[in-house]
N, C-alpha and C positions, 0 to 999 in steps of 0.2 A: 504494499499500499504507500502510496506518495504521502509524505510528510509536507511537502510544501504545496499549498493549494494553488490553483490556478490564478486566482487574485494575487497571492503573494507573488508569483512568479512574472506577472505581468507588472507589479510594482517594481519589482528588482530591475527589470528591464527598462522601465520608466525612470528609474534613478539614474540608470548608467546613461541615457540619452541625456537627461537634465544636466547632469554634470560633464558631459562631453566625452564619455568613455565609449569604446567600441564594445558592442555586445559580445562580439566573438573572440575579445581579448579575456573573457572571464568564464569560467567554469564552475559549476555547482555539483558537490557530490554529497548526497544525503545519506544518512545512515540512522536507520529504525533500531533503538534501543529498548522499545517497548516489552515489557514483560508479557511473553504469551500465556503465562499461567496466571498473570495478576489480575485484579480488578479493573473491569472494563471502564469503570467511573473515571480513572485516572485519564483516560484519553491516551492519544499516541505521545511518544517520546523518543527524542533522537537529536541529531546534531548534523548541521550542513557545514562542509567546508567550501569556502569560497576562495578560488585560486584565479590570481590575475596572470595569465600565462606569459605576457611579455615580461615580467619581473619574476616570475615564480614565487611571489610573496602569497601566501595562503593563510586564511584566518578561519577558525573553526567558532561556529555560533550554536547555542542551543537552541532547538526548534520543536515544537509540539502545539498543543493546545494553549491559546492565549500566549504565544511567545512573543517576544518583540525584537527578533533577530534581524529583521529589517531596519529597526531604528538604530541598533548598534552598528550593523554593515554602512549604512549611510553615514554615520558620524565617522567610523574609521576611513571611509572612503573621502570624506570630504577633508578631513584631517591629513590625508596624502599618505595613511598607513599602507596602501598598495602601490605607491610609487617607487619605493627604494629597491634597488636591485639585490638581492640575497646571494 
């Protein structure tokens, strides 16, 4: 099951466009860490790794129900966290 909702993905792409970044310079890799034996009331849990391909900078964000990973990503992007070469 996908953790990143279609609306979140659209907002991610809109953020890249708004800040002047090429969408094909970034990749998303999501990992589901939801306990399959756990109580379903907790919802989906996991993390997403956002990588800027040209700089090889990767950042990990917690995702799931009611997460604010896009806000954290946007702040990091605007602060230049994906700009430095590693």
